[in-house]
C-alpha positions, 0 to 999 in steps of 0.5 A: 500500500505504501507504493500507491499511497505514501500517506498510508498508516497501515504499515505502521500499525502492522509494525506496532502489532509486531513489536507488541507480540515480540515484547510479549514473547518472553512472557509466552515462553515463561508461561510455556515453561511453567506449564511444563513444570520448569518455571515460575507463574507469569503475571497475567495482568501484563500478558492480558494487557499486551494481548488486548493491545495486540488484538486492537492493533491487529484489527485496526491494521486490517480495517485501516488497510481495507479503508485505504484500498477502497479509497485508492481503487475507487478513487485514483484507480477506479476499478470498482473494488468492493471489500466485505467487512466480515470477510476482512475480519475473518480472513484478512490477508488471504482475502486481500491477496485474493483481491490483489490477484484480481486487480493484477489480472484486470490491469493485465487485461487492460494492458493487453486490450489497449493497442499502443501501450506497450 
């Protein structure tokens, strides 16, 4: 998305989500060790808080990317893109990839069908 819209914030949200989950990784590993009988219990307040923050960033990044894709592919490049909110919630990246492939096919067909654009 950053290639077509420099003001896109979706990438920053995905990066923030990654940082949160990397920050949560030591607690997750400690929790695994505790469940196997080798460590001390984990403070669940911080784990729950980081999980909720990560989930909020996860959902926000999906829907911000959806909004930016709709704005771009129905504005500057009007191809009539429609994205279902429910499918975005459930399948996110796979759903976007399906539409990216469809957009690529449409653009390829337009390049082939218009003479003199090679």
